[in-house]
N, C-alpha and C positions, 0 to 999 in steps of 0.2 A: 767693334768687338768689345770694347771696354763697357759700353752701354748695355750690350747684350747680357754681359756677366752680371751687371747691376740688376737687370730685370729678373734674372734667374734667382739671384740671391733674394729679391723681394718676394717672388713668388714662393720660394722655399720658406721664408721667414713667415709669409701670410699663412701657408699651409700648416706650419708648426703652430701658429697661434689658432688656427681653426681646430686643430686637434686638441690644443690646450683647452680651448673653450668648450668643446665637445665633452671632454672628460669632466671638466668643472661642472658642467650642466648635468651630466650623468650622476656625478656624486651628490650634488645637492638635491636633484628632483626625480632622479630615477634609482633611488637607493635600493639595495638588495632586499628581497622579500624576507619577512622575519622567519619563516620556516626554514629557509636556506641559510640565513645569518646565524640562527641560534640552533642549527642541527647539532645534535651531540657528537662529540669526536671521539669518545671511548665509552666503554660500558659503564663506568662510574657516573656519566653524566645523563644517562638514559633514565627517563622518568616513566615508570609502568614496565609492563612486560617482565616482572622480575623473575619468573620461573625461567623464561628463555635466557635472559642475560646470565642468571647463575649457571645454567646448564652449559652455555657456550663459553663462558669464561673458564669454568673448571676443565672442560675438555682441552682448551688450549694450554692451560696450566700444566695439565698431566700429559700433554703431547698427544692426545687422541684426537687428531683432526680428520675428519671424515672427507670423502672425495666429493660428496654431492649433498647439498642441503636444500629443503623445499621449505620456504616461508608462505604461509598462507593466512588470510584474514582480511578483515574489512579495510577499505582505503584509509590512508593517513594514520595508520597505527604503529608505524616504524619499521616496516619490513625492509625498505631500500637503506634506511639510515643504519640499521644494526647489520646489514649485509656488508655495507662499507666499513664499519668498525670491525667486523670480523675479518674482513680482507686486510685491514691494517694490522690487526692484532696477530694474526698468523704470520705476518711478514716482519713484525717488529724485531730489531736486532737485540734490544735490551729489555725485555719483558719485565715488568714489576709487578709480581703477585697477579699475573694474568691480565694485566693492564698494558697497553703501549706507553712507551716512554715519551712519546712526543718529540724526542730530541735527536734520534738517530737518522741517518740518511735515508731509510726506507720510510719512516714516519713523514718526514719532510717532503719527500717526493709524492708520496700518496696524498698528503694535505694539499699539496700544489695542484693536484689533478693532472700531473705531467707524466705519471708512470705509464709505460707501455705494457706493463705486465697486468694492470687492472683494467678490464675490458668490460664496459657496461653495454649491454644490448637491449633496446626496446622491442620486444617482440611483436607489439602492435604494428610497427613499421617495417618489420623484417620477418614476415610471415612465411616466406617461400623456403622450399628445400634447397635452393641455390645458397641462400644465406647461411643455413646450417652447414652446408657442404664448405663453405669458406672457412666456417669456424673450426671444422675438422681438420682443415688443412694447417691453420695456424697453431692448432693444440700441440701438435708434434714438435713445433719449434721450441728451441731453447728460450729460457727466460731472458729478458733483457738485463735486468739488475736485481730483481727480488728474489726471495727463496721460493715463493709459489706464484704461479700465474693464476689469477682468479677471474673467472667469467660470472658476472651478474647479469642475468637474464630477467628482465621485468616483464610482467604480465605474460608469462609463459603460456598461458592457456590460449593466447591469440595465434599460436602456431599452427600451421596446417597439418594434415595427417602424415604427409610425406616429410615434412620437416621434423615432427616428432620421431618418426621412424629413423631419420638419420641421426637425430640427437641421441636416441637409444643406443645406437651402435658405439657412440663415444663414451657414454655413461657406463656401458657394460665393461670397458676395459680402459679407463682413462689413465694417462701418464701419471707418475707418482708426484710430479711437481704441478699438476693442475688441479684445481678445486673449483667446483660449480656450485653457484648459489641461484636457485630459481625462486622467483616471487610471483604470486597470483592472488587475485582477489576472487576467483572462480575456480576453487579446486575441483569442483565436479567435472570441469572439462578437461582436466589432465589426466591423460590415460593411466590406468593401473600399473602398467609397465614401466612408466617413468616414476610414478610414486615409490614403487617397490625398491628403486634403487637409490633413494634419497632419505636422509634423516629428515623427518617431517616436523615442523614446529608450528603450532597454531597460534596466531596473534589474536588477542581478544580486544574488544572495544574498550578504551581506557576509562576508568571510573572519574567522576566528575572532579573528585578531590585531586587526582593527579594532574588534570588539565588545568585546574585553577593554580596548582602549584607551579607549573611551568610558565603560565601566563603572568603570575606575580614576579618571576625572576626577569621576564622579558620586560615588563613595565618598569621595573626598577633600573634594569640596564639602559632602558630608553628614557628614563628620567621623567616618566609621567605617572600620574597618580589615577587609579581606577577604582571606582566604589566596588565594594565587595559584591552587592547584589548585581552590578552591571558585569563582573566577572563570571557569576553564576549563570546569567542569561546567555552570554557567549558559549560558556562550556556546555550548557544543555542544548543550544542550537547546533553545536558540533556534533551531537549524537555520537560520542565516543571516539571522534577522530581528532587527533592532535594538529594535524596539518590544517584542517578546516578551522579549529579554533584560533590558530595562529594567523591565519589568512584574515579572519574576521576582525581579530585584534589589530592587525596592520591596517585595514581599512579605517578604523576608528582613530588610530594614532595619525593617520595622515590627514585628519581634520585639523591638525596643528593645535589641538587643545590639550593643555597639560594637566587638565582635570577631568577625567571622563565620568560622566554621569549616567544614571539608568535611563534617563529621557533619550540621551543622545544614542544609546545602544538600541532602545525601542524603536527610535526613527530609522535607524539603519537596517535593523532586521525586520521591521514592518509588523511586529508582533507586540503583544501586550506582556507586562511583567507576569511571571507564573502566579504571583499572589492574586492578580485579577482573575486569572482562569480558576483558582481555588475558590475565590468568593462566589463566583457564579455557579460552580459545581455545589458548593455549600448551600446556595439558595435553591437549586434543584432538589437537593435531598430534603429541604425543609418544606418544599412545595410552595416556595415563595417566588411565583411567576414575575411579580411586579419588580422585584429587585433584580433579577436575572435580565429581564427585558430592558431595564434602565441601564445596566452595565453595558449591554450589548450595543444600545443606542449611543452611549457615551464613547465607546471605542469607535464607532462609525463616524461620529462627529469630530474626533480627534485624528481621523484619517488613517486608521489602522486598517490593514489588509484583512478582511473578515475571513477569507480562505485560510490564510496562515493562522489565524487565531482559532478558527474552527478545528484545524487539524490538531492545534496544541490541546485544545479542549477534549477532542476524542481520545487523544493519548493519555490525558489526565484520567478520564473515565475509565480507560483500559486499565491503567495502573490500579485504580480503586478495585476494579473488579478482580484483579490478580490477588490484591492484599485481602479482599472479602473471602476468597476461596481459602487462601492459605498464606499468612504473613511471610513464610519462607520464599515464596515467588518473587519477592522483591529483588533476589539475585539477578533476574531477567532485565531489569531497568535501573539497577544501582548506579550505573554510569551516567544516568540523566538527572538524578534527583540528590540534592545536598542532604546530609544526614539530618539536619535540623527540620527541613520540609517534610522528611519521610516520617518523622515522628507526628506530625500534624495529620498527614495522610492516613496513618494507622488509625488515629482517632475518628477521622472522618468516615473511613471505611467500616469501621465498628457500628456506626449510627445509620449506616445505609442499607437497604435491602438489595439483595443480589438481583432480584427481578427488575427492580427499578433501575439499576445500573445498566443492565442489559437493554431494557427499553430505551433509555436515554442514548446509549451508544448508537442504536439502530436509527433512532430519530435524527441524530446529528449526522450520522453518515449519509442519510438520505438528504439532508439539507446541503451537504458538501457539493453535490453535483449541481445544485440549483442556484448557488449564490451568484455565480458569474452571469448566468442567463436571465436572473431576476431583474425587473424594473427596479425594485427596492432591495438592494443586496442584503439589508438586514432582515427582510421579511421571512426567508426560509429559517433563519435562526430563532426568530420569534416564535414562528409556528411550532419549531422543534421544542422550545421552552414550553409552550402551552401544553403540547402533548405530553411532555415528561412530567409536568406539574399538575395536571388535571385528570380526573377520572371520568370517562364518558360512558353512556350507555352502550349495551351491546350492539344497537343498531347503528353505531357510527362506522362509516366506511373510511378508514384512515388513509387509503390510498387516494380517494377522490376528494376527501375532506367534506362529504355531503353526509347529512343525517337523514336516515329514511323518515319520511312524513307520512302522515295518514292519507290514504288513498282517496282521490276525488271521487265524485259520483261516476264519472266516466273512467273505466278501468284503464282504457288505453291512454290516459293522461300520463300514467308513470312510464309508458314505453320509452319516452324520449330520455329518461334518466335511468340508465341500467345500474343496478345496485349489486355490489358484491355480497356474497353470503357472509354472515358474521364468522369470526375466527372459530367460534365454537362449534360451527357445522350445523346451526338450527335449520330445520326442515319442516314445511307445513305438512300436517297429516290429514288425510281424508278418509273416513271409514269405508266408503265404497265408491264405485265409479258412477252410481246414479245421484250421489248427493251433490246439490248445487254448490257453486263456488261461493267463497266467503262474501258476505254483504259488502256492497260497493262503499259504505260509510265507515267500514271496520278497517284497522290498519292491517297490513299484511302480517305483522308480527303477532297478531292477535291469534291466529291459528298455527303458531309455530310452536314445536316441541324440540326437545334436544335430541340429536340424532347420536346415539351411543350404541354401537354394536355390542351385542350381549356375549359375543363368542361363542354362542351355540352352533352346533353343526347343522346349518340349515342349508339344504340344496334346492336349486331352482332349475327349471327346464325352459325351453323356448316356448312351450305354452303358458307358463306362468307370466313370462315377459309380455306375450301378446295380450293375455287376458287383463294385464294391468296397464297396458299402454293408453287407454282412454283415460284412466285416472291420472297418469302422467301429464296428459294435456291440460287437466284442470289445475292440478297441484303446482305447475310451474308458473302459472301466470301471476300470482303475487309477487314473484321475484323479478321477472322479466317477461312482459306481455308478448314481446315479439317472438320468443322462444316457443310459445304455443303454436304460432303460425308457421314456424319453421319445421317443428316436429310434426305437425299434421300432414306435412308432405314427405314423411319419411316412414319407413316400416322396419321393424326388427326382423333380419333375415337369418341370423346365426348366433349360437351361444357356445362358447368355448370356456368351460370353468365359470368364471365370473366376468368374462369379456364378451360384451354384447356388440355385435355388428349391426349398424343401422345403414340402410341403403335409401338413396333418393336419386330420382331422375335428373336433378338440377345440380350443376356444378356450383352455382351461386349458393345454394342451401348448403351443400356439403362444406364450403368454405367458411361460411358464417357459423356452422355448428362446431367446426374444427378449431375456432378460436379458443384460446385456453380458458378465458372467463366463462364462455358459454358452455364448454365442454364440462368444467368443473361444476357448474350450477346444475346440469342436467344429471350428472353422476351422483351428486349428493341427494337430489329430490329422488331419483329412482332407487338408490341405496335404501332410503327410508321405506319407500313404498314395498319394495322386496324383502326388507329386513336382512340384507347382506350386502357388504360393499362390492359394488360393480365398477367397471370400467367400459367406456364405449368407444367404439371405432366407427368412423363414418366413410363411406364409400359412395361411388356414383354408379348407378346402373340405369342407362338410358332407356332400358326395355322394361323397367318396372312400371306397373300400373298401380297408382295409389287408389285404395278403396276408401271411399269417405263413409263415415258412419251415418246411420239414418237419422239419428238426432245429434245436432251439433252440440259439443260440449260446453259452448258459452251462451250468454244471453244475448249475442249480436244477431242482426238480422239473418233470416234463413237464407241459405245460398250464398253468403258472403265470402265463404272460402271455397267455393266450387270452381274458381278459376286461379291460374297462376298469377294474373294481373293483380287480382284483389289481395292475394297473400303477400305479393311483393309490396303492396301499398301499405299494409299493416307493419311490415317489417321495417320499411323506411320511413314511417311516419308521414306519408304523403296523402294526396287526394287527387281525385279526377277533377280537371278543370274543363268545363264545357266550352 
């Protein structure tokens, strides 16, 4: 028996040691996250959201406490923190100028998170009507120790329709000792009936100066030194969210480095300093493609994430665009940019052309989706730089990156490279249907004129469409030779206003002509011929008999288009193998 007692004592002692060591490990290696550790405890400690803090503080001071509050805004902007402060303030037994005393029994029990009268509910995990019914049952119960029973419902937009209806009944006639604080990041999902019964407070993204101010206080308390530019990078990455900034700072502090530099922050965030972005944009505005491409390759060689960098570049260009339109628009991104950098951006925006900024944004947006799939990740960005810094002839197809070259002696040689129409809508004009096609050694653009509708009241009928049909078969070939073969197996059958319906007996022809690029080409060419903007619709009619013209509209061999097989060979670029 004595030995048994000794064994029990040893086990208990070992168990106590195990608990002691686990707590010791948690203290040194699993320390509390910064945004929890440095959460504000009263209104005076809140940084930012001054309009909300002032209103709530004054209402408590004057004894005008509402029954229900609705806090809405982006994540990490202080909604839950201020809700907890409000719950403590209205229950404080010795208020000091609208601030909790932090010494009374109510303040102490709330700070220790042991109060039964402060109930926090995560609506994302308690979405059902049964959860709200349980809440309604507890609402009527007397308070345990505090003056007010406070329900903080986070992410309230996640409640189901039935749950909202159940909550509405409680909000309509709440007991005098109960206060509701609802918080959401998606206000548009909260029913109007709920919003109308709450005092609404809109939380804004925090300015970068406020975030830097808070991080400086945390760094000082943690006894670490952080370079000013490093703090600015963290604050900008947080995009107006204090919690995100504190989480990033916590990751960097966990590196156990007492002197945090810009290089360490760049490595953690995977992006370059904003100065690097500004230098590349400056090179784009100066049309210095060499400098911009060199910077991009330097980033790639240093291991930066080009997708993250390109996102920052697009955002910078967007900010310049807004400043170019009106400097007052800076209010929409002031939470991202330090005041010193904003002055430089205003100067840069003044020297840029708005059209050039718009083009650059489009080019880099296009590159964003190609970086991950590219064999060379820097290549899409290099192409975007070249497009943004060079002026190309009108016959450049930006989508395919191909420039229209002069036609070879064989007109069909161009059929394997379908070319888009220039952005200006250039269309070939031929005076009449009997005139031969352009000479084989002339470029397609040699017979092109600008298509600009005059705005005159020109009317057409189906007869006009049919009489100009042979001319369309000729004029379409310099742009896409295969379209001539496709259209030769179609006939216009209906005209409604300026909508022309084409019919073909073959489904394959209908599908090819219905493709957006082909349809757009036909519409532009035919619009020029008819001198009125038209639209085409393609339908299949298996009973339709295609009437071939007596004289073929091209210089190809007689009878070459008399069969469906030969037409298909032209479209697909094939040949008959004996």
